[in-house]
C-alpha positions as CSV (number, residue, x, y, z in Angstrom):
1,M,-10.6,7.1,-27.5
2,P,-13.3,6.8,-24.8
3,I,-13.8,9.9,-22.6
4,E,-13.6,7.7,-19.5
5,F,-10.1,6.5,-20.5
6,L,-9.0,10.1,-21.1
7,I,-10.3,11.3,-17.7
8,R,-8.8,8.3,-15.9
9,W,-5.4,7.7,-17.5
10,G,-4.8,10.9,-19.5
11,P,-3.5,13.0,-16.6
12,L,-1.0,10.4,-15.5
13,I,0.2,9.8,-19.1
14,V,0.7,13.5,-19.7
15,L,2.6,13.8,-16.4
16,L,4.8,10.8,-17.1
17,L,5.6,12.0,-20.6
18,S,6.6,15.4,-19.3
19,V,8.9,13.9,-16.7
20,A,10.4,11.6,-19.3
21,A,11.0,14.5,-21.7
22,H,12.7,16.5,-18.9
23,L,15.0,13.6,-18.0
24,A,15.8,12.9,-21.6
25,Q,16.7,16.5,-22.3
26,S,18.8,16.7,-19.1
27,Y,20.7,13.5,-20.0
28,R,21.3,14.6,-23.6
29,Q,22.9,17.8,-22.5
30,G,25.0,16.1,-19.8
31,R,23.2,18.1,-17.1
32,V,22.9,15.1,-14.8
33,S,26.6,15.4,-14.1
34,S,27.9,18.8,-14.8
35,S,27.7,21.6,-17.4
36,Q,28.6,25.2,-17.7
37,H,24.9,25.9,-17.7
38,T,24.0,23.7,-14.8
39,S,21.6,25.3,-12.4
40,A,23.0,26.4,-9.0
41,L,19.8,25.4,-7.4
42,G,19.8,22.3,-5.2
43,S,23.5,22.3,-4.6
44,T,23.6,23.9,-1.1
45,D,21.3,24.7,1.8
46,S,20.1,28.0,0.3
47,P,16.8,29.7,-0.6
48,H,17.3,28.5,-4.2
49,A,17.7,24.9,-3.1
50,F,14.6,25.2,-0.9
51,V,12.5,26.4,-3.8
52,R,13.9,23.6,-6.0
53,E,12.9,21.1,-3.3
54,I,9.4,22.4,-3.1
55,L,8.9,21.9,-6.8
56,R,10.4,18.4,-6.7
57,R,8.2,17.3,-3.8
58,A,5.1,18.8,-5.4
59,L,5.8,16.9,-8.5
60,G,6.3,13.7,-6.5
61,V,2.9,14.3,-4.8
62,M,1.2,14.8,-8.2
63,L,2.8,11.6,-9.6
64,L,1.8,9.5,-6.6
65,Y,-1.7,11.0,-6.5
66,F,-2.5,10.5,-10.2
67,S,-1.0,7.0,-10.2
68,Y,-3.3,6.0,-7.4
69,R,-6.2,7.7,-8.9
70,A,-5.7,6.0,-12.3
71,I,-5.7,2.6,-10.6
72,L,-8.6,3.4,-8.3
73,P,-10.6,6.3,-9.8
74,E,-13.3,6.0,-7.2
75,S,-10.8,7.0,-4.5
76,E,-11.2,10.7,-5.4
77,H,-13.8,11.0,-2.6
78,N,-11.1,10.0,-0.1
79,F,-8.9,12.9,-1.2
80,G,-11.4,15.7,-0.7
81,R,-13.0,15.9,-4.1
82,I,-14.4,19.4,-5.1
83,D,-17.7,18.3,-6.6
84,W,-18.6,21.5,-8.4
85,L,-15.3,21.3,-10.3
86,S,-15.7,17.6,-11.1
87,T,-17.9,17.7,-14.1
88,E,-17.0,16.0,-17.4
89,A,-16.6,19.4,-19.2
90,V,-14.2,20.7,-16.6
91,R,-12.2,17.5,-16.5
92,L,-11.9,17.4,-20.3
93,S,-10.9,21.1,-20.4
94,G,-8.3,20.4,-17.8
95,F,-6.9,17.5,-19.7
96,G,-6.7,19.7,-22.8
97,L,-4.9,22.4,-20.9
98,S,-2.4,19.9,-19.3
99,L,-1.7,18.5,-22.8
100,L,-1.2,22.0,-24.2
101,G,1.1,22.9,-21.3
102,A,3.1,19.7,-21.7
103,F,3.4,20.2,-25.5
104,W,4.6,23.8,-24.9
105,L,7.1,22.6,-22.3
106,V,8.6,20.0,-24.7
107,M,8.6,22.3,-27.7
108,T,10.4,25.0,-25.6
109,Q,13.0,22.5,-24.6
110,I,13.6,21.6,-28.2
111,V,13.7,25.2,-29.4
112,M,16.0,26.3,-26.7
113,G,18.4,23.4,-27.3
114,E,21.6,23.8,-25.2
115,H,20.2,27.0,-23.6
116,W,17.4,25.1,-21.9
117,G,17.1,24.8,-18.2
118,I,15.3,25.8,-15.0
119,G,17.2,27.8,-12.5
120,I,20.1,30.2,-12.4
121,P,23.2,29.0,-14.3
122,T,26.5,28.8,-12.5
123,G,28.1,30.7,-15.4
124,A,26.3,33.5,-17.3
125,L,25.9,33.1,-21.0
126,P,27.6,35.8,-23.1
127,W,24.3,36.7,-24.6
128,L,20.7,37.2,-23.6
129,V,18.3,34.6,-25.1
130,S,15.2,36.6,-26.3
131,T,14.1,34.7,-29.4
132,G,11.8,31.8,-30.0
133,P,9.4,31.1,-27.1
134,F,11.1,34.0,-25.2
135,T,9.3,36.4,-27.6
136,V,6.0,35.2,-26.0
137,S,7.0,34.9,-22.4
138,R,10.0,35.8,-20.3
139,N,9.6,32.4,-18.6
140,P,8.4,29.9,-21.2
141,V,9.5,26.8,-19.3
142,L,7.8,27.7,-16.1
143,L,4.8,28.9,-18.1
144,G,4.4,25.4,-19.5
145,V,4.9,23.9,-16.0
146,L,2.1,26.1,-14.6
147,A,-0.3,25.4,-17.5
148,E,0.2,21.7,-17.1
149,A,-0.2,21.8,-13.3
150,I,-3.5,23.8,-13.6
151,G,-4.8,21.4,-16.2
152,L,-3.9,18.4,-14.0
153,F,-5.8,19.9,-11.1
154,L,-8.9,20.5,-13.2
155,T,-8.9,16.9,-14.4
156,S,-9.2,15.8,-10.8
157,A,-10.1,18.6,-8.4
158,T,-9.3,17.4,-4.9
159,A,-7.7,18.8,-1.8
160,V,-4.5,16.9,-2.6
161,S,-4.2,18.0,-6.3
162,L,-5.0,21.6,-5.1
163,M,-2.1,21.4,-2.6
164,G,0.2,20.1,-5.3
165,L,-0.9,23.0,-7.7
166,T,-0.5,25.6,-4.9
167,A,3.1,24.4,-4.1
168,I,4.0,24.4,-7.8
169,W,2.5,27.9,-8.3
170,L,4.3,29.3,-5.2
171,G,7.6,27.7,-6.2
172,A,7.4,29.0,-9.7
173,Q,6.5,32.5,-8.6
174,I,9.5,32.6,-6.2
175,Q,11.8,30.9,-8.7
176,V,10.9,33.5,-11.4
177,R,11.9,36.3,-9.1
178,F,15.2,34.7,-8.3
179,E,16.0,34.3,-12.0
180,E,14.9,37.8,-13.0
181,E,17.0,39.3,-10.2
182,S,20.0,37.4,-11.5
183,L,19.4,38.3,-15.1
184,R,18.9,41.9,-14.3
185,A,22.2,42.0,-12.5
186,T,23.9,40.1,-15.3
187,Y,22.6,41.8,-18.4
188,G,21.5,45.2,-17.0
189,P,19.9,47.6,-19.6
190,D,19.5,44.8,-22.2
191,Y,17.4,42.8,-19.8
192,I,15.4,45.8,-18.6
193,A,14.6,46.7,-22.2
194,Y,13.6,43.1,-22.9
195,C,11.2,43.1,-19.9
196,K,9.5,46.1,-21.4
197,R,8.8,44.2,-24.6
198,V,7.8,40.8,-23.2
199,R,5.6,40.1,-20.2
200,R,6.6,37.8,-17.3
201,W,4.1,35.1,-18.2
202,L,1.9,36.0,-21.3
């Protein structure tokens, strides 16, 4: 596959596949309507809902930007391209990282099965999930999201993609702290012991 094609269309394809996998998993689990594990985020005018909205809007910006860029690759200059980060080596490295992040995200969804989700569940599970991807990171889903977002930025380093990455990074950092506070209150010593074994990210 030509390098030009990867650099031009690769980021958009990775992004679309990630979104499709997320929607498919949500639909399969019935999360679109309701579930005992449905996230409480986004249901009211709360800090949790605000963070969720930041992540959604940042994703929307990234989708629009990479769609436009794929159709008109020369438009990068119009979005404040960062020239010293726009080399072929950096772009290809970014594409590889975004692909790795997307793969990790999808695999985490598959391994977690019915326990998968982003956010604080409305009803606590009777056990603490600490196996599979949770042996590597306390937040494997958001880790995949961040890796993909950083990779996407590197494939097309502009002011717009940097703003999208910054919003995703900030949203993920705040979301992680909301979730950890809830888990600490729910599982107490078990979660504290788990935090000592596994790092927040890697």
